Every structure is written in structure tokens, then in C-alpha cells.
N, C-alpha and C positions, 0 to 999 in steps of 0.2 A: 351289655353292649351299649353302644353310643346312641343316644336319642338325638336324631338329626335336627329336631326342632329347638332344643335348648342347650345342646352341647354338654350335657351332663352324663355321667356314667352311673348305671344302676347296679347296686349290690344285690346279694342274694335275697335281701328283705325288701328289695325294690325301693330302698331309701336313697335318694339322689345324693351324690357327692361331687365336688368340683373336679373338673378335668385338670390333671397335673400340668399339662402343657399350657393351659390358660393361666394357672397359678404362676408359672415361670415367667410368662410374658408380662403379667401384671407386676410382679416383683422387679423385673428388669426395667420396666417403664418408670416405676417409682424411684428406683435407685438413680436412674438417669436424670429424672426431674430434680432430685435432691442435689446431685452433684453439680448440675448446671442451673443455678438459680437465675431468676429473671434479671436480677441486677447485673450479674456477670455476662449474660447473653446480650443484654442491651448495650453494655459498655463495649463489648467486642464488636458488635455490629456498628456502633457509632464510630469507632476507630478504624473500621475496615481492616481489622487485624488479619483476617484470612487472605485478603487481597495483597496486603503488604508482604506477608510471608511468601506467598506464591510468586510475587514479582521479584523478590530478592533472590529466590532460587532459580527463576526462569531466565534472568538476564544474562546475556553473553557479551564478551568483548568484541568490538568491531573496530578495525583500523581501515580507513580509506582516505583517499585524497579527492577533494571536491573543488574544482576550479583552481587547482594549484595549491590548495591549503590542506594540510594533513589534519585528520581528526581521529581522536581516540575516544570511542563511545562505549556505552553499555546499554544494550537494547534487548527487547524481548524477541524471540525467534520469529514471531508472527508479523513483525513490523515490515511493511513494504518500503521499498526505496522511495516511492513517492511520498509517503507519510513522514519518513525520516527527513527528507529534504525540506518539506514544507513546515512540519511541526517542531522538529528539533534543531534544524540548521537555519530556519527562517528564510529559505530560498523559495519564495512563493511564485516565482516566474513560471515554474513547472506547474501546470494546471491539472486539477482533478476534474475530468469530464464525466466519462461513463463509469470509470473504476472497474471496467471489465475488459480492457484492452481492445476496444472497438473503435475509439475515436481518434487516438493518437495525440491528444492534447498534453499527455504526460511524457512525451518522448524526450529522452536524454541520451547522452553518449556514455558508454562504459568501455574504457580502453579503446575509444575511437569508433565503436560500433553502436548503432542506434538500438535502443530497447524501450519497451513500454514500462515505465517505472512502476505503474500500478500493478503489474503482473510479476514484478521482480522483487523477491524477498531481499531485504537489506543485507542479510548475512551472505547472500550469494555474491556480493561485490566486495567482500573482505579482501583487503590488500590491492584493490584495483583503483583506477583513476576514473572519476565521474566528471562529466562536463554538462552543465545546465545552460540555459539561455543567458544567465548572468555571467557566464564565463567566456562567452564568444567575443565580446568587445574587448579592446585593449585600452582601458581607461575611457577617455572620451571618444576614441576612434572606434566607430562601429565596424563590425564584421562586414565584408563585401555582400554577404547574403542579406544582412539586415538593411544595408543601404539599398539594395535592389528591391526589397519588399516595399520600402518607403517610396522609392521612385516609381514603381509600377502599381502602387496602391494595392498590394497583395493582401490586404486585410480590411475588414469593416468593423465588426464589434471588437475584434482583437483577441478574443478568448482563446481561439485555437492557434493563434499566431506563433507563440513560443514553440509549440510542438511542430508546427509546419516548418518553421525555420530550421529547427534541429534536424528534421527529416530531410529537408532540402539540402543542407550541407552534406549529410551522409549520402544522399542520392548522387551528388556530384563526385564525392570521394570514391564511391563504389563503382563509378563508371557507368551509371545508369541514367545519364542525362543527355543521351546522344540524339534524341528526337522527342517531339511533343508526345507521341504515343508512349514512348518508353518512360518519360517523366510521369505521365499520368498513371501508368501501371505501377511504378515503384513509389509513387506518392499516394496510392489508393488507400493506404492504411490511416491516412490523416483526413478527417472530415471537416469541411468548412460549411457550417450551416447557413452562412451568409451567401455562399455561392461565388466566392472570389477565385475560383479555380483557374480561369484564363489568365488572370493577373499573376497568380502564383507561378504558373508555368512560364510566363514571360520573364519573371524575375530569375527563375532558375536558369533559363536559357541564356540570359545576359551574363550571369556569373560563369556559366560553363563556356560560352563562346569567347568571353573576355580573357579566359585563361588565368583568372585570379586565384591566388592561393587560398584554399578553404581549409 
């Protein structure tokens, strides 16, 4: 029977002998150590071999149009639209604020509808049209909402401004800018830590009441 203190089996003469299971584990460990020498292991780690193989298998094709320009990309399924825009397409106007969909700084338009790009996987917009803050102006001609934000001083530090403007444009397009209360309600997903809310509301009202094409 097995001696629980030393893991050996006793024979009829009470002469201890090694547990076969332990022998197997020792032999397996030895063979593994021989097969994977330190030099090979170190070299594989230095070259990040496993990461490269995983990346090659994980990447998927993505086709989308951003600000009127078509892109054919190869991305990992876990990449968010926000990171794709900022890190691969160098469109850094879209800001990473909370990264949890709570501040609205990353707001962009997908097929004309506003979305939080930090909560949107890039693969979800395959074949769709994306508009960022860089795509609102026409050359040197600012979008009416951009002009209104400047006129009414709708920003201070400016970090939230791209997301505010993108949401403001969508707010008017959606028909949710008919009163100050309605504007505040449908812009509530965009946080301005500087507190420029009254000026933002004024800018949106001017664009709405002016009947400008947004």
C-alpha cells in the first residue's frame, strides 16, 4: 500500500520501490527538457515566434470607407474601431477618453449614425462608411457645426470637442434639436469636463434654427 509520507509502494518484504506514476512523470519531464533546449527556447522568445504565428492566423480582411477613402486592411478581430482609426489610419481627431463608452469623446458616424467607436469592433463596420471629425470639413471650408462651435465658444480644453461636434451633427440630423431640453437629453452621452454645455447648446440651436445642411 502507498505510504502517504514518501510516495513509495512497499512490497511483501517491506522494501520500498518507486511509484510507477512518478517514474513516468520524471521521464516525461526529462524528454521535454532535452527536446526544448535553453538555446531554442531563448531564441523563440526573442523572436516572439508564438505571437507572430498567432497574429498571422488571427488577422481577418476588412474593407471600409473612411471619410470618402476606401481602405483594404488586415486586422485582428479584437481591434476596436477607435484603435483602428487612431493607430492604423492615423486619424487622431477621434479621442480616446474613458474607453468604456461613457464620455463620448470617441464618437464617429457609421453610415450616418453616431456610435462610440471605443465600443465598436472594427470588424462590425466591414463594408460600411465611417465619418470622423476630419471628414466633416470640405477642404478649408468648415462644417456649419464646426463654425458654430467656434462662434459660441463651445469648447475650452478641446479634448471632448470632436466627439461633441460629431454628436451635435447627428443630433440635428436625427431631429432631436427642437428645444434646449431635447438637445441636452440627446447630447447627454457626451461629457465636457470643462462645463461648456450652455455654449454647446447655443451652437446646436443656431445650426438647427438656421436650417443649414448638416
